[in-house]
N, C-alpha and C positions, 0 to 999 in steps of 0.2 A: 232444433234447427229451423223448423217451419212453424208458422202460426196456423195450425190446422183449422182453427175456428174460422179464420178469414177465408180459407180455401173452401170450407163447407158452405159458408154464406154467399160466396161469390155468384154461383148460378142463380140463387134466389133473388139477389139484388139486381143481377144483370137482366133478368127477364122483363121486369116492368120497364126498364130503360129502353129495352128493345121495342116494346109496344108503342112507346112515345115517339120513336124514330121511324115507324113504318110509314111507307108512302104508297099511294095508289099506283099500280103498275100500268105502264103504257102498252107494252107488248111483250109477249114471251116467244122464244124461239128454241127449237130442239133440232138436233142433227145426229148423224152417225158417221164415224170415221172407220174406213175399212182399208185393208191391203188390196191394192189393185191386182197384183199377180195371183194371190191366193183367195181373194174374195172372202176374207175372214175379218171379224172385228179387230180393231186395234185398241187395246186397253192402255191407259196411262198417257195418251196423247194430250199435249197441251194446246188448247184452242184459245186464241186471243182475238178480241174484236177491237178494231181501231176506227175512229179515235176513242179514247176513254180507257183503253187497255183492260177491258173486262176479261176475266179469265175463267175458263172451265177446264175440267179434266175428264176424259172419257172413262166410263165404267167398263166392266168386264164384257159388256155387249157392244162396246164402241160408242155408246150414246153420251151426248153432252147436252146441257140445257143452259140457256141464257134468259134472264129477265130484262125487260125494257130494252130489247135490241131494236136498232133503227135501220131502216132500209138503206141508208146512205153509208152504213158501216162496211168495212172490209174485214176479212177474216184471215188470220195467220195460224197455221197448224204446224206443229213439230212433234216428232216422236223418235225415240232412240231406235236406230236401225232403219229409218225411213228418210227420204228426202223431204226437207221442209217445203211448205206450199203456202202461197198467198192467193186468195180468190176474192172477188167482189161478192156482195150480197146477192146480186142478180144471178151470178153463176151458181152460187149455193142453192138458191131457190129453184133455178132452172134444172138442177140435177136432183130434184126431189129431196133436198136437204141431206144428200149423201156426199161425203168427201172421200176421194180415193187417194191413197199415198203410194208412191213407188218405193220399193225396198232398196236398200243399199247397205254397204258395210257400215258398222258403227262408227260414227264421227262425234267426238265430244263437242264439236261446235254446235250441234243440234240441241244441246241441253240448255234449258232456260231456267234461271233462278228467279223464283217468284216469292214475294212476301207472304201471300195468302195461300200458298200450297204447302200443306202440312206434311205431305208424304215425300218431301224433297229427298230425304235420306235414301229412299228406295231407288233413286237414280243409280246408286252404286250397284245394287243387285240387278237392275235392268241391264247395265253394261256387262256385268260379269256373266249373266246367264247367256248372253249372246256371244261373248268372247271365249268362254271356257267350254270345252267339250266334256259333258258329263258322261264319264265312262262307267260309273258304278253308283250304287245308292249312297255310299259314304260321301261322294262329291256333292250330293244334294245338300247335306248339312254344312259343308265347307263354303257354301255360297254366302253365308253370314259372316261378315268381317269380325274376326276375333273369336269365332266359335271353333273350338278344337274338339276332336273326337278320338276315342280309343276303343278298340275291340279287344275283348279278353275272354271270349267264350266260343271260338270256332266260327264266327261270321254270321251265325243265325240269331244271336242275342242282340238286343238293342245296344247301340254304342254308349260308352261312357262319355259325358259331355262336360266341357269346360268353357266358361264365359265370365268375363268381368270379375275375376278373382274368386269364382265359385267352382268347386268340384260339384257339378250339378247331378252327380250320380248318373241316372238314366233319364233325367228330366224333371227333378224335383222343383227347380226354380226357373223353368223356362216353359212357356205355353206354346205348344206346337199343334198346328191344325192343317188339314188338307181339304180344300173346298168347303170350309166351315165345319168339318167333322173333327172333333178333338182326337188327338193321337195319344196324349198322355192318359195312362190308366191309373186312376186313383185307387188307393188301398190294394195295390197289386201284390201278387204273391212274392215277387222278387224285390220290389222297392217302390216307394211312393212316386207317382208321376211317370212311371215307366213308359217310354215313348219309342216304339219300334216302327221305323219308317220303311222297312224293307218291302212292304206291299206297294210302294210307290214306284212306278216305272219311270226312270229318269227322262226318257224321251217324250213322256207325256206332259212334262211340266211346261206351263206357259209363262208363269211369273212367280217371283218370290218376294213377299213383303216382310220386312223385319223392322222392329224398333226395339230399342234397349231401355230398360228401366220400367218402373211401375206407374207410368204417367197417362194411361189410356183407359177411359171409362168403359169402353166396349170390351175390354179384356179383364177377366176376373181371376180365377184360381190359377196359381203357379206363375203368374206374371210378375216376378220380382226382378230377375236379371233381364227379362225382356220376353218378346214373343216372336214367333216365325209363322207366317202363313204361306202355304204352297197352294198355287192355283193350277189346275190342269187345263189343258186345251179344251175349248168348246167345239172346235172343228179341226180337221186336218187339212193342211194345204196340199198334201200329196200322200199316197200310200207309201209304206216303208217295210222292207224286209232287211234285217240286219243279222249278221253272223259274226261272232267273236270267238277266237281261240287263243290260248296262251299256255305258258308253263304250268306245271303241277296239275296236268289233266284238267285245265280250266276251259269251259265252254259256256257260251251264252248266246241265245237267239232272241230276237225281238221282232214282232210283227204288229203293224198299225195299219188298219184297213178301213177305208170309208165304206159305209153300208148303203149310201144313196148315190145315185148317178147325178150328173150336173143338172139335169132337168128337174130332178126331185129335190135338189138342195135349195130351192128358193125358199128363204125364210126358215130353213131348218137344216139340221145336220145330225149325222149319227155315225159313230165309228166304234171299233173294237180294237183293243190292244192286248197283246200277250207277251209274256217273258218266261223263258226257262233258263236256269243257270245250274251248272254243276262244277265243282272243283274238289280236288283232294287237299288243296292247301299246301303250304310249305313246311308243315310240321312233320316230324318223324313218323307220327301215327296219322294215317290218312283221315281227313275230315269226312269224306263222302257227303259233302254238302250238296243238298238239293233244294231248289226254290222254284216255285211256279207261281206266276201272277196272271190274272185275267181281269181286264178293265174295259167297261163299255160306257158310252155317254151319248145322250140324245138331247139336242137343243131344238126348241121350237119357238118361233116368234108367233104367238097366238094372234095378236093384232098390234096396232101401233102403241098400245099401252101395256101390254103384258108379254113377258118372256118366261118360259119355263125350261128348267134343266133337270134331267134325271140321270143319275149315274149309279152303276153297280160294279163292285169289284170283289174278287175272292183271291186268297193268297194262302200258300202252304209252304212250310220250310221244315227240313229235318237235317240234323248234322251231328257229328261227333266233335269233341273238343279236347285239347290237351291241357287247358286250364293254366293257372298261374304256378310258376315254379320258384322255389327259394334260391337265392343267389348261391348259398353254400352247396346246394346240390350240383350246380354247374361247376363250381370251383373244385369240388372233390371228385368229379367225374361220375357221380351217380346217374346223371342224365346230361344230354347235350343241350346247347342253347335253344334248339328247336324241339326238345324232347318234352317229357311229361313225367309226373310222379303217379298220377292216376289217369290212365288212358281211357277210362270208362265215363268220362264226362260227356255232356252234349244235351240235346233237347229236340223238341219239335213244337211248332206253333202254327196256328192258322187264324185267319181273320177274314170276315165277309162284311162288306159295307153296302148299305142302300142309302141314297141321298136324293131328296127332292127339294128343288128350290124354285120359288116363284117371285119374280120382280114385277111390281105394278107401278106405272107412272101415273101420278094423280095430277090434279090441276096445278098450274103454275110451276111445274117441274118438281113438285114433291114426289117422294117415292116411298114404297112400302115393300120390304123384302121379308119373305117367309121361308123358313127351312125346317124340314123334318128329316131326321136321320136315324138309322138303326145300325148297330154293329153286333155281330156275333163273333166271339173271341175265345180261343182255347190256347193254353200255354202249359208246357211241361219242361222243366229244366233240372239237369243233374250237375251239381258242382261239388268240388272238394278243395277247400281252402286251407285246412289245418292238418289233413292227412291222418295222423294217429295221435292227435293231441287229446281228444275226448274218449275215443274208443280204440284202445290199443290192439284189439282183436279184429274187429270188422272194418275199422277205418271210419273216417268222418264224412263220407259222402252224404249229401243232402238232396232231397227232391222237393222242388217247389212247383205247385200245380194249381190251376184254376180253370173254371169255365165261366164265361161272362156274357151277359146281355146288356147292351148299352142303348138307351133310348134318349132322344134329345130333340129340342126345338129352339130355334133362334128367330126372333122377330126384330126388325130394325125399321124405324120410321125416320125419314129425313125431310125437313121442311126448310126451305130457303125463302128469304124475304128481300127482294130488291138487290140481291147480290152482296148485301152488307152483313146480314145476320143469317145464321143457320142454326137450327136445332136438330139434334140427332138423339133419338131415344130408343131404347130397346129392352127386350126381356129375353132371358135365356133359361132353359130348363134342361137339366141333365139327371138321368136316373141310371145308376149302376147296380146291377144285380148279379152277384157271383154265386156259384155253386161249388161247394167242396174246395174252398181255398185252403191249400195244404202246405205244411212244412213238416217233412219227415226225414229221419235218418234212413239211409238205404245202403245197399251193398250190390255192386255190379249192376245197378239200374233196376234189377228185378226183384230184390228182396228188401222189404221194409223192416228195419230193426227197431225203430222207435217213432211214435207219432208225437210231434211237438205242438203243432197247431192244426186244427181241422174244423172248418165251420163255413157258414154262409154270411155274406156281407150285403147289406142294402144301404146305398148312399144316394141321397137326393140333394141336389144343389139348384136353388132358384136364385137368379140374379136379375135385378132391374137397374137401369142406368140412364143417365141423361148427360148430354154434352152440348154446351152452348158456345158458339163461335161468333166473334164479331170482327169484321175487317174494318178497323178504325179508319184507316186511310190506306194509301198505296204502300206505305212502309210498315204499318203496325197491324198485327193480327193477335187477337187474344182469345184463348180458349179455356173454358173451365168445365169440369165434369164432376159428377157424383155417382157413386155406385154402391148398391147394397146387395150383399149375398147372404143367403140363409142356407144352413146345412142341417140335414136330419140323417143321423147315422144309427144303424142297427147291426148288431153282430149276434149270430146264432152259433154258440160254441157247441159243437157236436161231441166234443170230448167230455166236457163238464155238464152238458145237457142244460145249459142256461142261455137266456137271451138278455142282452143289455142294449139300452138306447141312450142317445145323447143328441142335443141340438145346440147350435151356435149361430151367431150372425156377426157380420162385420160391415162397417161403413168405410168406404175408400174414396176420399176427395182427391182431385187432380187439378192442376193449373199449368198452362203453357203460354209462353210469350214468344212471338216471332217478330223480328225487326229486320228490315232490309234498307240499309243506308244508301245503297246504289244497286245497279243492275249486275254487279259482280260479287256481291257479298250478302249473306244472310246470317243473322245471329239468332240464337234461341236460348231460352231459359225455361226449363221444365222442372216441376216438382210434384210430388204426390205420394200417396200411400197405396201399397199393394199387400198381397198376402199369398201364402201357400197353405193348403190344408194338410193335416196329418192323417195318418192311417186310421181307419175306423176302429181298429183294435186298440189304438191309443185313446181315441175320443171316448169310447164307452167306459174305459177304466178310470178316466179323470172327470166323468160327468160333464163332458163338453168343455171343460176349462182350457184344454190344450188342443182343440181341434184346429184353430186358425192361428197362424204365426204372422204377425204384421211386419212389413218392410217399409221403410221410409227412405226416399231418395230424391236426388236432384241432379240435373245435368245443366251445364252451361257450355254452349258449343257454337261453332261457326261452319258455314258452308261457303267456300270461296272459289271463285273462278277467275284467277288473276290474268289468264290469257284464254283464248277461245278453245285451246287444246289441253288445258289442265283443269282438273276438278279436285279440290281438297275438302276434306271434312275432318273436324277435330272436336273432341268434347272432353271436358273435365267433369268427372262424376263422383258422387258420393252415395253410399247405400248402407243403411243400418238395418239389421235383422234382429227381431226380438228373441228372447230366450224361448226354447221349446224343448219338448221331449220327442224323441225320434224312435219309430219302430224299425228295428234292424231285421229285415226280412230273412237274412241268412242265419239268424240265431233265434228268431221268434221272441225277442226281448225288447223292452223299452229302456232307452238310455237317455240321460239328460244331455242337452246340447245348449251351451251358453249363448248369449247374444253376441253379435259380431258386427264389426264396422269395416267398411272397405272404401278406399279412395283410389281413383285411377284416372288414366288418360288414354283415350282412343285417338288414333290418327289413321286416315285413309287417303291415298293418292291414286288418281287415275290420270295418266299422261299419254297423249297421242303424239309421239315425237314427229312422225311424218304420217302420211296417209296409210301406210302399210305396217306401221310398227307401234305397238302399245306397251306401256309399262304400268303395272299396278303394284301397290304396296299397302299392307295393313300392319300397323304396329300397335300393340296393346300392353299397357303397364298397369298393374294393380298392387296396392299395398293393403293387406287385410290382416286383422288381428281379432282374437277373441276378447270380449270386454269382461272385466272383472277378474282376470287372471294375472298373475305376476309376470313381470318382464322375463323373457326367456322361456316361459311356459304358455305363451298365448298365440303361437303360430296356428294357422289354419291348415291342417293336413291336406296336401295335394292341391291346394289353391294355386293356380298359375300366377307367376309374378310378371314375366315378360314373354309374350308370344308374338310371332310375326309370320305372315304369309304373303307371298308375292310372286311376280314372274314377269316374263317378257313374251309377247305374242306377235307373231308375224302373219300377215294375210296379204295376198295379192289378188288381182282381178282374174288371174288365170286358174284359180281354184286351189292354190297351195296355201296351207296354213300350218303353222308350227308354234309350239310353246315350250318354254322351259320354266318350271315352277318349283318353289321351295316351301317347306314348312319348318318352322323353328319354334321349339318350346324350351325355355330356359330351365335349369335345375331349380327345384323347389322343395320346401319342407315336406317330409312324409309323416312327421309326427308333431305334437305340440311343442316340443323342445328344440326342434330343428337339428337334432343330433343325427337322425336318420333322414337322408335326402333322396328324392327321386331324381335320377340323372336326366338331364335335358338331351335334346336331339336336334339334328339338322338333316332333313331328307329332301332330295331333289327328284322331281318327276319330269318326264319329257314326252312330247306327243308330236306326230307329223301326220297330216291328212291331205288328201287330194280329192277335191269335190267338184263334180260336174252336175249337169242338170239331171242326169239319169242314175248317177251312182256316186258313191264315196268310198275310198279305201284309205286305210291308215294303220299306224302302229302307235302303241303307247308303252312306256316303260315306267314302272314305279321303282323308286330307289335306284336311280341311274348309276350312282357311284358305289353301290353295294355297301352301304353303311350298316354296321351292326347296331341296332337301336332297340330300346324297350318301349313298346307302344303304351302299355299300361303298367303302373307300378303301385304297390300297396305296402304299407307297414303291417305285417301280419305275424302273429305268434303261431308257430307250428312245430310239430314233431314228426320226424321221419322214422320209418321202421328201423328199430335197433337203437335209436337215440334214447339215452337215459333221461335227458331233460329237454324241455321245449326251448326254442330259440326265436327271438324276435328280430326280424330283419326285413329287407325288401324282398317281396315276391313279385314276379313280373310275367308279362306275356310278351314274347318277342315280336318286333315289328316286321313288316314285309321285307324280305330280301329283294335282290334284283328280280323283277317280274316283268317279263315281256309278253305283250298281247298284240294281236293283229285283228283287224275287222274289215268287213266289206258291207256296204249298205246299197240297196237297190231302191230307187224312187220310181213310182209309176202311178 
């Protein structure tokens, strides 16, 4: 579909052309955009100099930079959630290059479509994060249009993810990070790319950046369906104490406290956040779910050129689970819809993160970012999917367990020349070291009946990349990138007392075109190659031949603002995934997985009907099939076909806000022949809040109309106690019934 040779050569050919076009700079100018009320930086603000319409976008520290700025210029600034502002250059300079914006309710009229702004799609997430009230960690993931989630192990296990025609399992084909720290765990005891976000406190999130497809050189492993970046706040506008209570003995408390007073906060900030959650859940067997989070962050402006951020977090969770139940067990009365076959499932996990980031501004607005991070991680999970299929006496419960140390470094250099060309280059290093990665058969959580896998994993991933961008004119922007990743995998098998190694590498070219025919429309065409790695236990068995699975994709899309209060985004996309072999963590075996092709359409609408009423809608269609298989036997199990999420939100100036939201996933194949199908669902949630300067009170209801639905579904072969033969059918975890919660927050 793509001439990959041309894509690879493009950055090489573009760089000499750039050198020929360089001009001597007349003057450089830098500034900072902050919130007037909270005195915190505003990230993602659009800054435009007139005349000439030169454009800059503020970084996470609120900073922006212009080359060749003239003293006769005026400056226009806009940001979502703030009043737009226009100032003269004299005002800007007189205020020490600091621009203050006043906060206001979100207004779509403040959004500016620009040809040379490549993160335009993130306007959707910036609107959503301000309009939606994040009531739990699951809502964090739902901020990405088209991303659906499902929980099937008691609330403590990472959610199952669905995006762009992929059953992503727990993160195999989506790259997820928080403040630059990778969340996906490669060669994980439960599954490749396992991404558990439960350590992230929703109230601490400042921004969410997402992009779909394998088109971004700065993103490497697992970036096939796309990536999601969460950014936490660098400072708190106010202190917060929050208490929630609801049905099923559900409680949650949050505290976010500034550690510095106003006098000490000049050029620095420090805060600490904590969260505790407990619930028995809606199952017949209580979950006794416990979770505790602690997060702290310190920001320091060392001088005009250097900013440093240090953060630390720790998280612990423990729970019981009712697991997946076969449909026949409910129909025959063996168990209820919210019951279980094996009530002894569950698990516990903990994670500790350390993160140090330094940003340095060099001459002429160039910048250099350095990041060092460390994660200590422990995981233990008990599951039972087949009951008495394998062991008719003790049952088929399994234990998956690991202890992990994760070390990493990210370095990014950005060079801009005269506002027309920019070069971004980087290097990333990640080293995973696990101890006693285990898969065993167990009974009642405390007796091991059989050891299947037991060993230590060492996995090193080094990536280097470059991205070259040229603003051809006010309408055209062209970006091309190239990335190389190298993997070194080692597995120490403690059952067989042997050690095996493997290495592999992959080159991933990217190219992106952006075109703006007018100030209300932006078109883009993206293409590129990405990949996801496979489990180290596969890599060493195949001498590295099947470590990396390539993905080839393309998007053609449009961002449209037909009126000042409507924002539309739509994309037609294609993605091909090469053939691979997959390590099945629940069985400890390697299974072949053929190549696949997917074609789909994404559509998003954000509409502000009047000042106080907003409507949002996301619809996503995909058509996916396995390649090389006969018609009728080539369906992709559990791949979503049509999904939609949307709602209506009301806000007024007196502090009232309310929303009514829905989630819809259509029925889809559960096996390759489409004979067994996973049933779709339509679920509605509601929320009402009253917010004042010193407090907020509200209620939320999940599944407002008490729909009986199945949150996760699998085609599984199992045997119940007393059954002579195994049965293959849908096994499911029930979705949340009517669930009422209330909360009160105190600001001080």
